[in-house]
mmCIF file of the N, C-alpha and C atoms, coordinates in Angstrom:
data_MODEL
# 
_entry.id   MODEL 
# 
loop_
_atom_site.group_PDB 
_atom_site.id 
_atom_site.type_symbol 
_atom_site.label_atom_id 
_atom_site.label_alt_id 
_atom_site.label_comp_id 
_atom_site.label_asym_id 
_atom_site.label_entity_id 
_atom_site.label_seq_id 
_atom_site.pdbx_PDB_ins_code 
_atom_site.Cartn_x 
_atom_site.Cartn_y 
_atom_site.Cartn_z 
_atom_site.occupancy 
_atom_site.B_iso_or_equiv 
_atom_site.pdbx_formal_charge 
_atom_site.auth_seq_id 
_atom_site.auth_comp_id 
_atom_site.auth_asym_id 
_atom_site.auth_atom_id 
_atom_site.pdbx_PDB_model_num 
ATOM 1   N N  . UNK A 1 1  ? 81.790  119.845 80.272  1.00 0.00 ? 1  UNK A N  1 
ATOM 2   C CA . UNK A 1 1  ? 81.699  119.310 81.618  1.00 0.00 ? 1  UNK A CA 1 
ATOM 3   C C  . UNK A 1 1  ? 82.469  120.238 82.562  1.00 0.00 ? 1  UNK A C  1 
ATOM 4   N N  . UNK A 1 2  ? 81.948  120.421 83.750  1.00 0.00 ? 2  UNK A N  1 
ATOM 5   C CA . UNK A 1 2  ? 82.568  121.322 84.712  1.00 0.00 ? 2  UNK A CA 1 
ATOM 6   C C  . UNK A 1 2  ? 83.538  120.617 85.645  1.00 0.00 ? 2  UNK A C  1 
ATOM 7   N N  . UNK A 1 3  ? 83.923  121.332 86.675  1.00 0.00 ? 3  UNK A N  1 
ATOM 8   C CA . UNK A 1 3  ? 84.882  120.812 87.652  1.00 0.00 ? 3  UNK A CA 1 
ATOM 9   C C  . UNK A 1 3  ? 84.291  119.651 88.441  1.00 0.00 ? 3  UNK A C  1 
ATOM 10  N N  . UNK A 1 4  ? 85.130  118.680 88.745  1.00 0.00 ? 4  UNK A N  1 
ATOM 11  C CA . UNK A 1 4  ? 84.773  117.571 89.629  1.00 0.00 ? 4  UNK A CA 1 
ATOM 12  C C  . UNK A 1 4  ? 85.569  117.783 90.913  1.00 0.00 ? 4  UNK A C  1 
ATOM 13  N N  . UNK A 1 5  ? 84.869  117.801 92.044  1.00 0.00 ? 5  UNK A N  1 
ATOM 14  C CA . UNK A 1 5  ? 85.508  118.085 93.327  1.00 0.00 ? 5  UNK A CA 1 
ATOM 15  C C  . UNK A 1 5  ? 85.790  116.791 94.078  1.00 0.00 ? 5  UNK A C  1 
ATOM 16  N N  . UNK A 1 6  ? 86.992  116.695 94.638  1.00 0.00 ? 6  UNK A N  1 
ATOM 17  C CA . UNK A 1 6  ? 87.356  115.554 95.467  1.00 0.00 ? 6  UNK A CA 1 
ATOM 18  C C  . UNK A 1 6  ? 86.516  115.611 96.740  1.00 0.00 ? 6  UNK A C  1 
ATOM 19  N N  . UNK A 1 7  ? 86.165  114.475 97.295  1.00 0.00 ? 7  UNK A N  1 
ATOM 20  C CA . UNK A 1 7  ? 85.229  114.395 98.415  1.00 0.00 ? 7  UNK A CA 1 
ATOM 21  C C  . UNK A 1 7  ? 85.758  115.060 99.685  1.00 0.00 ? 7  UNK A C  1 
ATOM 22  N N  . UNK A 1 8  ? 87.021  115.011 99.916  1.00 0.00 ? 8  UNK A N  1 
ATOM 23  C CA . UNK A 1 8  ? 87.590  115.417 101.194 1.00 0.00 ? 8  UNK A CA 1 
ATOM 24  C C  . UNK A 1 8  ? 88.255  116.793 101.132 1.00 0.00 ? 8  UNK A C  1 
ATOM 25  N N  . UNK A 1 9  ? 88.170  117.539 102.228 1.00 0.00 ? 9  UNK A N  1 
ATOM 26  C CA . UNK A 1 9  ? 88.912  118.785 102.394 1.00 0.00 ? 9  UNK A CA 1 
ATOM 27  C C  . UNK A 1 9  ? 90.056  118.537 103.367 1.00 0.00 ? 9  UNK A C  1 
ATOM 28  N N  . UNK A 1 10 ? 91.166  119.234 103.149 1.00 0.00 ? 10 UNK A N  1 
ATOM 29  C CA . UNK A 1 10 ? 92.370  119.039 103.960 1.00 0.00 ? 10 UNK A CA 1 
ATOM 30  C C  . UNK A 1 10 ? 92.699  120.302 104.750 1.00 0.00 ? 10 UNK A C  1 
ATOM 31  N N  . UNK A 1 11 ? 93.411  120.121 105.862 1.00 0.00 ? 11 UNK A N  1 
ATOM 32  C CA . UNK A 1 11 ? 93.768  121.244 106.723 1.00 0.00 ? 11 UNK A CA 1 
ATOM 33  C C  . UNK A 1 11 ? 94.897  122.090 106.147 1.00 0.00 ? 11 UNK A C  1 
ATOM 34  N N  . UNK A 1 12 ? 95.804  121.473 105.391 1.00 0.00 ? 12 UNK A N  1 
ATOM 35  C CA . UNK A 1 12 ? 96.944  122.212 104.853 1.00 0.00 ? 12 UNK A CA 1 
ATOM 36  C C  . UNK A 1 12 ? 96.998  122.095 103.332 1.00 0.00 ? 12 UNK A C  1 
ATOM 37  N N  . UNK A 1 13 ? 97.608  123.094 102.727 1.00 0.00 ? 13 UNK A N  1 
ATOM 38  C CA . UNK A 1 13 ? 97.791  123.088 101.282 1.00 0.00 ? 13 UNK A CA 1 
ATOM 39  C C  . UNK A 1 13 ? 98.753  121.980 100.868 1.00 0.00 ? 13 UNK A C  1 
ATOM 40  N N  . UNK A 1 14 ? 99.700  121.644 101.745 1.00 0.00 ? 14 UNK A N  1 
ATOM 41  C CA . UNK A 1 14 ? 100.649 120.569 101.464 1.00 0.00 ? 14 UNK A CA 1 
ATOM 42  C C  . UNK A 1 14 ? 99.926  119.236 101.276 1.00 0.00 ? 14 UNK A C  1 
ATOM 43  N N  . UNK A 1 15 ? 98.969  118.933 102.155 1.00 0.00 ? 15 UNK A N  1 
ATOM 44  C CA . UNK A 1 15 ? 98.225  117.679 102.052 1.00 0.00 ? 15 UNK A CA 1 
ATOM 45  C C  . UNK A 1 15 ? 97.456  117.606 100.737 1.00 0.00 ? 15 UNK A C  1 
ATOM 46  N N  . UNK A 1 16 ? 96.807  118.699 100.369 1.00 0.00 ? 16 UNK A N  1 
ATOM 47  C CA . UNK A 1 16 ? 96.068  118.724 99.107  1.00 0.00 ? 16 UNK A CA 1 
ATOM 48  C C  . UNK A 1 16 ? 97.031  118.606 97.924  1.00 0.00 ? 16 UNK A C  1 
ATOM 49  N N  . UNK A 1 17 ? 98.190  119.238 98.030  1.00 0.00 ? 17 UNK A N  1 
ATOM 50  C CA . UNK A 1 17 ? 99.188  119.156 96.965  1.00 0.00 ? 17 UNK A CA 1 
ATOM 51  C C  . UNK A 1 17 ? 99.712  117.743 96.776  1.00 0.00 ? 17 UNK A C  1 
ATOM 52  N N  . UNK A 1 18 ? 99.846  117.003 97.862  1.00 0.00 ? 18 UNK A N  1 
ATOM 53  C CA . UNK A 1 18 ? 100.279 115.599 97.758  1.00 0.00 ? 18 UNK A CA 1 
ATOM 54  C C  . UNK A 1 18 ? 99.248  114.779 96.989  1.00 0.00 ? 18 UNK A C  1 
ATOM 55  N N  . UNK A 1 19 ? 97.968  115.041 97.228  1.00 0.00 ? 19 UNK A N  1 
ATOM 56  C CA . UNK A 1 19 ? 96.923  114.345 96.491  1.00 0.00 ? 19 UNK A CA 1 
ATOM 57  C C  . UNK A 1 19 ? 96.981  114.696 95.007  1.00 0.00 ? 19 UNK A C  1 
ATOM 58  N N  . UNK A 1 20 ? 97.228  115.952 94.693  1.00 0.00 ? 20 UNK A N  1 
ATOM 59  C CA . UNK A 1 20 ? 97.344  116.374 93.292  1.00 0.00 ? 20 UNK A CA 1 
ATOM 60  C C  . UNK A 1 20 ? 98.467  115.610 92.604  1.00 0.00 ? 20 UNK A C  1 
ATOM 61  N N  . UNK A 1 21 ? 99.630  115.526 93.235  1.00 0.00 ? 21 UNK A N  1 
ATOM 62  C CA . UNK A 1 21 ? 100.758 114.801 92.642  1.00 0.00 ? 21 UNK A CA 1 
ATOM 63  C C  . UNK A 1 21 ? 100.421 113.331 92.449  1.00 0.00 ? 21 UNK A C  1 
ATOM 64  N N  . UNK A 1 22 ? 99.740  112.751 93.414  1.00 0.00 ? 22 UNK A N  1 
ATOM 65  C CA . UNK A 1 22 ? 99.358  111.346 93.293  1.00 0.00 ? 22 UNK A CA 1 
ATOM 66  C C  . UNK A 1 22 ? 98.364  111.160 92.155  1.00 0.00 ? 22 UNK A C  1 
ATOM 67  N N  . UNK A 1 23 ? 97.411  112.072 92.041  1.00 0.00 ? 23 UNK A N  1 
ATOM 68  C CA . UNK A 1 23 ? 96.434  111.973 90.950  1.00 0.00 ? 23 UNK A CA 1 
ATOM 69  C C  . UNK A 1 23 ? 97.114  112.098 89.597  1.00 0.00 ? 23 UNK A C  1 
ATOM 70  N N  . UNK A 1 24 ? 98.078  112.998 89.477  1.00 0.00 ? 24 UNK A N  1 
ATOM 71  C CA . UNK A 1 24 ? 98.781  113.182 88.209  1.00 0.00 ? 24 UNK A CA 1 
ATOM 72  C C  . UNK A 1 24 ? 99.568  111.945 87.814  1.00 0.00 ? 24 UNK A C  1 
ATOM 73  N N  . UNK A 1 25 ? 100.073 111.208 88.787  1.00 0.00 ? 25 UNK A N  1 
ATOM 74  C CA . UNK A 1 25 ? 100.949 110.077 88.488  1.00 0.00 ? 25 UNK A CA 1 
ATOM 75  C C  . UNK A 1 25 ? 100.268 108.718 88.518  1.00 0.00 ? 25 UNK A C  1 
ATOM 76  N N  . UNK A 1 26 ? 99.101  108.586 89.143  1.00 0.00 ? 26 UNK A N  1 
ATOM 77  C CA . UNK A 1 26 ? 98.494  107.268 89.354  1.00 0.00 ? 26 UNK A CA 1 
ATOM 78  C C  . UNK A 1 26 ? 97.265  106.965 88.516  1.00 0.00 ? 26 UNK A C  1 
ATOM 79  N N  . UNK A 1 27 ? 96.839  107.851 87.620  1.00 0.00 ? 27 UNK A N  1 
ATOM 80  C CA . UNK A 1 27 ? 95.630  107.565 86.847  1.00 0.00 ? 27 UNK A CA 1 
ATOM 81  C C  . UNK A 1 27 ? 95.793  106.343 85.961  1.00 0.00 ? 27 UNK A C  1 
ATOM 82  N N  . UNK A 1 28 ? 96.983  106.104 85.453  1.00 0.00 ? 28 UNK A N  1 
ATOM 83  C CA . UNK A 1 28 ? 97.195  104.971 84.554  1.00 0.00 ? 28 UNK A CA 1 
ATOM 84  C C  . UNK A 1 28 ? 97.008  103.640 85.275  1.00 0.00 ? 28 UNK A C  1 
ATOM 85  N N  . UNK A 1 29 ? 97.215  103.604 86.593  1.00 0.00 ? 29 UNK A N  1 
ATOM 86  C CA . UNK A 1 29 ? 97.044  102.366 87.356  1.00 0.00 ? 29 UNK A CA 1 
ATOM 87  C C  . UNK A 1 29 ? 95.586  101.912 87.311  1.00 0.00 ? 29 UNK A C  1 
ATOM 88  N N  . UNK A 1 30 ? 94.666  102.869 87.367  1.00 0.00 ? 30 UNK A N  1 
ATOM 89  C CA . UNK A 1 30 ? 93.234  102.562 87.402  1.00 0.00 ? 30 UNK A CA 1 
ATOM 90  C C  . UNK A 1 30 ? 92.607  102.477 86.023  1.00 0.00 ? 30 UNK A C  1 
ATOM 91  N N  . UNK A 1 31 ? 93.404  102.654 84.980  1.00 0.00 ? 31 UNK A N  1 
ATOM 92  C CA . UNK A 1 31 ? 92.893  102.525 83.621  1.00 0.00 ? 31 UNK A CA 1 
ATOM 93  C C  . UNK A 1 31 ? 92.058  103.705 83.160  1.00 0.00 ? 31 UNK A C  1 
ATOM 94  N N  . UNK A 1 32 ? 92.247  104.858 83.774  1.00 0.00 ? 32 UNK A N  1 
ATOM 95  C CA . UNK A 1 32 ? 91.492  106.056 83.401  1.00 0.00 ? 32 UNK A CA 1 
ATOM 96  C C  . UNK A 1 32 ? 92.402  107.035 82.678  1.00 0.00 ? 32 UNK A C  1 
ATOM 97  N N  . UNK A 1 33 ? 91.782  107.945 81.959  1.00 0.00 ? 33 UNK A N  1 
ATOM 98  C CA . UNK A 1 33 ? 92.545  109.018 81.323  1.00 0.00 ? 33 UNK A CA 1 
ATOM 99  C C  . UNK A 1 33 ? 92.918  110.061 82.369  1.00 0.00 ? 33 UNK A C  1 
ATOM 100 N N  . UNK A 1 34 ? 94.077  110.639 82.205  1.00 0.00 ? 34 UNK A N  1 
ATOM 101 C CA . UNK A 1 34 ? 94.535  111.689 83.121  1.00 0.00 ? 34 UNK A CA 1 
ATOM 102 C C  . UNK A 1 34 ? 93.670  112.934 82.925  1.00 0.00 ? 34 UNK A C  1 
ATOM 103 N N  . UNK A 1 35 ? 93.262  113.570 84.008  1.00 0.00 ? 35 UNK A N  1 
ATOM 104 C CA . UNK A 1 35 ? 92.468  114.798 83.870  1.00 0.00 ? 35 UNK A CA 1 
ATOM 105 C C  . UNK A 1 35 ? 93.249  115.885 83.132  1.00 0.00 ? 35 UNK A C  1 
ATOM 106 N N  . UNK A 1 36 ? 92.521  116.757 82.452  1.00 0.00 ? 36 UNK A N  1 
ATOM 107 C CA . UNK A 1 36 ? 93.159  117.847 81.705  1.00 0.00 ? 36 UNK A CA 1 
ATOM 108 C C  . UNK A 1 36 ? 93.832  118.835 82.648  1.00 0.00 ? 36 UNK A C  1 
ATOM 109 N N  . UNK A 1 37 ? 93.168  119.132 83.765  1.00 0.00 ? 37 UNK A N  1 
ATOM 110 C CA . UNK A 1 37 ? 93.707  120.104 84.706  1.00 0.00 ? 37 UNK A CA 1 
ATOM 111 C C  . UNK A 1 37 ? 93.320  119.696 86.125  1.00 0.00 ? 37 UNK A C  1 
ATOM 112 N N  . UNK A 1 38 ? 94.282  119.802 87.031  1.00 0.00 ? 38 UNK A N  1 
ATOM 113 C CA . UNK A 1 38 ? 94.055  119.506 88.450  1.00 0.00 ? 38 UNK A CA 1 
ATOM 114 C C  . UNK A 1 38 ? 94.555  120.707 89.235  1.00 0.00 ? 38 UNK A C  1 
ATOM 115 N N  . UNK A 1 39 ? 93.779  121.155 90.220  1.00 0.00 ? 39 UNK A N  1 
ATOM 116 C CA . UNK A 1 39 ? 94.233  122.289 91.016  1.00 0.00 ? 39 UNK A CA 1 
ATOM 117 C C  . UNK A 1 39 ? 93.774  122.187 92.465  1.00 0.00 ? 39 UNK A C  1 
ATOM 118 N N  . UNK A 1 40 ? 94.511  122.885 93.321  1.00 0.00 ? 40 UNK A N  1 
ATOM 119 C CA . UNK A 1 40 ? 94.168  123.002 94.739  1.00 0.00 ? 40 UNK A CA 1 
ATOM 120 C C  . UNK A 1 40 ? 93.383  124.297 94.888  1.00 0.00 ? 40 UNK A C  1 
ATOM 121 N N  . UNK A 1 41 ? 92.280  124.238 95.625  1.00 0.00 ? 41 UNK A N  1 
ATOM 122 C CA . UNK A 1 41 ? 91.499  125.440 95.885  1.00 0.00 ? 41 UNK A CA 1 
ATOM 123 C C  . UNK A 1 41 ? 91.304  125.602 97.387  1.00 0.00 ? 41 UNK A C  1 
ATOM 124 N N  . UNK A 1 42 ? 90.968  126.806 97.797  1.00 0.00 ? 42 UNK A N  1 
ATOM 125 C CA . UNK A 1 42 ? 90.736  127.084 99.213  1.00 0.00 ? 42 UNK A CA 1 
ATOM 126 C C  . UNK A 1 42 ? 89.253  127.346 99.421  1.00 0.00 ? 42 UNK A C  1 
ATOM 127 N N  . UNK A 1 43 ? 88.651  126.649 100.381 1.00 0.00 ? 43 UNK A N  1 
ATOM 128 C CA . UNK A 1 43 ? 87.229  126.828 100.669 1.00 0.00 ? 43 UNK A CA 1 
ATOM 129 C C  . UNK A 1 43 ? 87.007  128.103 101.476 1.00 0.00 ? 43 UNK A C  1 
ATOM 130 N N  . UNK A 1 44 ? 85.760  128.469 101.632 1.00 0.00 ? 44 UNK A N  1 
ATOM 131 C CA . UNK A 1 44 ? 85.427  129.675 102.393 1.00 0.00 ? 44 UNK A CA 1 
ATOM 132 C C  . UNK A 1 44 ? 85.824  129.560 103.862 1.00 0.00 ? 44 UNK A C  1 
ATOM 133 N N  . UNK A 1 45 ? 85.866  128.344 104.376 1.00 0.00 ? 45 UNK A N  1 
ATOM 134 C CA . UNK A 1 45 ? 86.226  128.127 105.784 1.00 0.00 ? 45 UNK A CA 1 
ATOM 135 C C  . UNK A 1 45 ? 87.730  127.989 105.987 1.00 0.00 ? 45 UNK A C  1 
ATOM 136 N N  . UNK A 1 46 ? 88.522  128.131 104.917 1.00 0.00 ? 46 UNK A N  1 
ATOM 137 C CA . UNK A 1 46 ? 89.971  128.110 105.034 1.00 0.00 ? 46 UNK A CA 1 
ATOM 138 C C  . UNK A 1 46 ? 90.630  126.763 104.851 1.00 0.00 ? 46 UNK A C  1 
ATOM 139 N N  . UNK A 1 47 ? 89.867  125.734 104.530 1.00 0.00 ? 47 UNK A N  1 
ATOM 140 C CA . UNK A 1 47 ? 90.458  124.425 104.271 1.00 0.00 ? 47 UNK A CA 1 
ATOM 141 C C  . UNK A 1 47 ? 90.741  124.289 102.783 1.00 0.00 ? 47 UNK A C  1 
ATOM 142 N N  . UNK A 1 48 ? 91.515  123.280 102.422 1.00 0.00 ? 48 UNK A N  1 
ATOM 143 C CA . UNK A 1 48 ? 91.958  123.111 101.042 1.00 0.00 ? 48 UNK A CA 1 
ATOM 144 C C  . UNK A 1 48 ? 91.340  121.867 100.426 1.00 0.00 ? 48 UNK A C  1 
ATOM 145 N N  . UNK A 1 49 ? 91.003  121.968 99.162  1.00 0.00 ? 49 UNK A N  1 
ATOM 146 C CA . UNK A 1 49 ? 90.431  120.857 98.435  1.00 0.00 ? 49 UNK A CA 1 
ATOM 147 C C  . UNK A 1 49 ? 91.088  120.716 97.074  1.00 0.00 ? 49 UNK A C  1 
ATOM 148 N N  . UNK A 1 50 ? 90.702  119.666 96.378  1.00 0.00 ? 50 UNK A N  1 
ATOM 149 C CA . UNK A 1 50 ? 91.252  119.386 95.051  1.00 0.00 ? 50 UNK A CA 1 
ATOM 150 C C  . UNK A 1 50 ? 90.076  119.258 94.080  1.00 0.00 ? 50 UNK A C  1 
ATOM 151 N N  . UNK A 1 51 ? 90.241  119.874 92.921  1.00 0.00 ? 51 UNK A N  1 
ATOM 152 C CA . UNK A 1 51 ? 89.252  119.738 91.869  1.00 0.00 ? 51 UNK A CA 1 
ATOM 153 C C  . UNK A 1 51 ? 89.966  119.500 90.552  1.00 0.00 ? 51 UNK A C  1 
ATOM 154 N N  . UNK A 1 52 ? 89.260  118.857 89.615  1.00 0.00 ? 52 UNK A N  1 
ATOM 155 C CA . UNK A 1 52 ? 89.879  118.554 88.326  1.00 0.00 ? 52 UNK A CA 1 
ATOM 156 C C  . UNK A 1 52 ? 88.847  118.576 87.205  1.00 0.00 ? 52 UNK A C  1 
ATOM 157 N N  . UNK A 1 53 ? 89.358  118.788 86.009  1.00 0.00 ? 53 UNK A N  1 
ATOM 158 C CA . UNK A 1 53 ? 88.549  118.726 84.798  1.00 0.00 ? 53 UNK A CA 1 
ATOM 159 C C  . UNK A 1 53 ? 88.831  117.393 84.104  1.00 0.00 ? 53 UNK A C  1 
ATOM 160 N N  . UNK A 1 54 ? 87.806  116.546 83.958  1.00 0.00 ? 54 UNK A N  1 
ATOM 161 C CA . UNK A 1 54 ? 88.046  115.245 83.321  1.00 0.00 ? 54 UNK A CA 1 
ATOM 162 C C  . UNK A 1 54 ? 88.341  115.354 81.826  1.00 0.00 ? 54 UNK A C  1 
# 
């Protein structure tokens, strides 16, 4: 299975990083397995997004 991209893009890397930290710590609340890898990426237009490997 390939990368799963979060729906939203953010203006700053800090905002995307906050989402990454939340994803790493909150998966157990929703009863899901923690993704193997989560990372912040930069789009071609200069905004930041989050993607993960389930």
